[in-house]
N, C-alpha and C positions, 0 to 999 in steps of 0.2 A: 279313349281306349284303355282298358284295364290291363293290369300286369299279366293276367292269365291269357291275354290275346296274343302274346308274343309267339307262342308256339303254333298258333293256328293259321297265321297269315302266310307262312312260307318264307318271309323275309328274315334278315338277320336281326338280332336284338338292337343293333345300332340303327338300322333302317326304321324299325318300329318306333324307337325312341324319337327319332327325327320326325316321324309322322305325327307323333303325339305333340311334340313341341311346336312344329311349324304348321300343323293342320293340313299336311300334304299327303296325297295318295302315293304310296311307294310301290304299288303293285305293278306299275308299268316299267319305266326306265330304272327305277330304284335310285334315282338321283333327287336329292332334296336341296332346294335353294336356301342357303343359310345367310345370305347377305342381309345385313341389317338386323339380325337377331341380337337383341340386347336384353338386359335384365328387366326392362319395362315390359317387354312382350311376354317374358316368362311369368312375371307377376300377374299380368292381365290374364294369361292362360289359367293360372291357379285361381284367380278371382272368379272367373266364369264358372269354373267347376264348383267353387264354394257356393255361389249363388244357386247352382243347380242341385245343391243338397249333398254333394259328395262328402263323405266322412273325413274327419281330421286325419285318421290313420291312412286312408287312401291318398289324401293330399300329400302327406309326408312321404309316402312311398313314391308317388309320382314325381315329387320335387327331387327326391334322391336320384331317381332315374334320369331326370333332366340334367342334373349336375354331372352325373356320370357321362352322359352323352356329350355335353358341351366341353367337358374336360378332354374327352377323346378327340372331338372335332378340333379343338385348339392344338392338341398335341400333334395331330397329323397335318396341321396347316390349313384346315378348312375354315377356321375362325381366327381372326387376328388376336382377339382377346377372349377370355373365357367368362361369359356373362353369368354362367351358373354358379361361379364362386361367390357371387353376391346374393344369391337367391336363398331366402329364408322361408321355411314353411312352418305352419303351426305344429307344435309338438302333439303327437297322438296322445289320446287319453290312455292312461294306464288302467287296465282292467284288473281289478283285484279279485282274487279267488273267493269263493263262498267261505263262510265261517260256520263252524259248529257252535251251537249253544253249549254252555258249560255242562248241562245235564246230558246232552248228546255225546260230548266227549267222554263223560263218565260211563255212558252205556257202551261206547266203543271199547273202552279199556276193560270193562267188566266182561263183555262178550269174548274178547280176546283172552282174558284171564281164565275164563271157563274152559276154553279150548286147551290152554296150556296146562290146566289141571290134569289132563290125561297123560302128561309127561312125554308127549310126542316131541322129538327134537325140533322139527320144523315149527310146530305150534309154539314151543317155548321161545324159539328165535323170533317168530313173528310178534309175539306178545312183547318181547323185550324191545323190538324195533319200534312198535307203536308207542310204547311207554316213553322211550327215550326221545323220539321225535317230538312228541307232545310236551314232554317235560322241559326240553331244552330249546326247541325251535330251530335246531340246526338244519342246514341245507342237506338235501339228499346225498350230494356228492361228499359232503363233510362226514355224514354218517357212515357211508360206505368206505371212507378212507381211514376210519378209526382203527387203531391197533390195540392189542391187549394192554400195552403199557400206557395207553392214553386215558385209562380209567383209574381214578383214585377213589377207592371206596371209603377210606378214612375221612376224606373231606367231602365226599359225594360230588365230585366234579369230573368233567372230561376235558381233555386238552384237544382243541379243534384247530386244524389247519384250514383257514378260510381263504377267501379270494386274495390274490396278491401274495400268497404264501405267508399271510399274517396269522400268527397263532393267538388264540384266546382261550380263556378258561371259562367254562359254562357249568353252572351247578345243576343238579337234578335232585328230585325228591325221593322219599322213601318207597313209593310204589315202583318207580323205575329201578331203584336199587334192588328190590326184591326180584323183579323180573330179570334183571341182568344176572344176578347171582344164580337164579334157577337155570338160566340159559348156559352160563359158564360151567355149572356143576353137572347138569344132567343132559343138556342138549348139545353143546358144542363138542364135547369129547366124542360123541357118536359120529358127527359129520367130519370131525378132524381126522378120523382114521384114514380117510381118502384125500386129505388136504394136499394140495400142490405145494411145492417148496416156497413159491412166492406168496402163498396165502397163510403160511404157518403162523404169522403174527396177527392176522386179521381178527378183529373182534367178532364180526359177523361173517358166517360162511354160507354158501349155497349148498344145495343137496349133493353136488358133485365135488364138494371140497374146495371150491374156488372162493375167492373174496366175493361177498354179496355185491351185486351190481344194481345200479339205480332202477333199471327196468323191473327187477324183482321186487324192489322196495315199493315201487309205484303199485304193483299188483297187490302187495300186502296191505297197503293203505286203502286201496280201492275196495278190496274185499272186506276189510275191517269196518270201514265206514258204511259200506253197503249193507252190513248186518243190522244197522239201526234204522228203523222205519222213520221216514221223513227227513233224514239227514241228507244234506246236499252232497252230490258226488264230488269227490276231490282226490287229489294225490298228496304227496309229501309237502308240496308247497302250501296246500290248504291247511295242513296241520300246523305248519310253521306260522301261517297267518293267524290261525285260531289261537295258538299259544301266545303270540304277541298281543292279540286283542284282549284275551282273558287277563293277561298281566296288567294291561292298562286299566281295564275295568275293575280290577282288584285293587288299584291304587298305585301301581308302579309308575315311577316317573319316566318320561320319554328318554332321558339320557341313559338310564339303566337298561331299558329295552334296546336302545341302540347298541350298547355294549354287548348285550346278550346275543343279538342277531348278527353282530359283526358288520354293521353298516359303517361305511366310511364317513358319511355325513348324516346329520340329523334330519335333513330334508328327505332322505330316502326312507327313514323310519316313519316320518309323518305321512308319506304316501302309502307306505306298506301297512300301516295300522289305521284303524278308525275307532273313535270313541263314541259310544252310544249316546243318543240324545238324553236318555234317562240319567246317565252318569253326569252329563253336563248340567242337567237340571238340578240334580242332587247337590253338586258342588255349588251352584248358584244359590240354592236355598240355604245351604249351610254357611256360606261365606259372605254373601252380599248383604249389607245393612238394610237395604230396601227390598229384600226378596219377599218379605212377609208383610 
């Protein structure tokens, strides 16, 4: 039984979970026999699904549901011990977003810059958003949380408040600097005329004068990338992934990329980025004494 079946059967979530674990029909009395349920049975239940071809993501979700159910059953006295506390499921595969090729990223920025050349305030803002996202690889929430004082043009860096309220400094390049200056000089003052008090310090504003929100940024990225023929559809996370990938392909070391992205561990960076086979071959050809 899948997660989406819970609402269709008419039973409670706990009854449905019990039916999944014990293989019992709960449509009648609604009572499930739990005597003898142990971690061995739970593992066998997952193993049968694995043999049937159920995906790792679904197995992980169902194992989590089983743990929730057995914890409840133990808490209300239906189980003497909680067997689910010892149940371990395979970790789901992490699906990475698509990546722009460097030339596609250049086309996205060029198309956005052409629109900004008309000096429309929203177009100026959207161009600055795209340039800064790609230049820095910051998260969409981090971008939306930027204030005017977080930009240091003399050093070309932004101060970002990341996960866990950890602050980091991230550099950006000349194209992003030009786009930001144009936005601040010709675009933001127009939208700031109706800015709310709580958005007075925000770097990016919406058309109603409020701090720009993540949903609007996703639309900006979607429209910007959609203007390039053949580019994979993506949101801000895809631009972040593209930026990190292009840094690695350009020769940046993993530790530096970890610092730029604000990852707590290097393992996260390794999952988040991928290095092309071509680059690995180039490194091998250049460094291994038996490569040629």
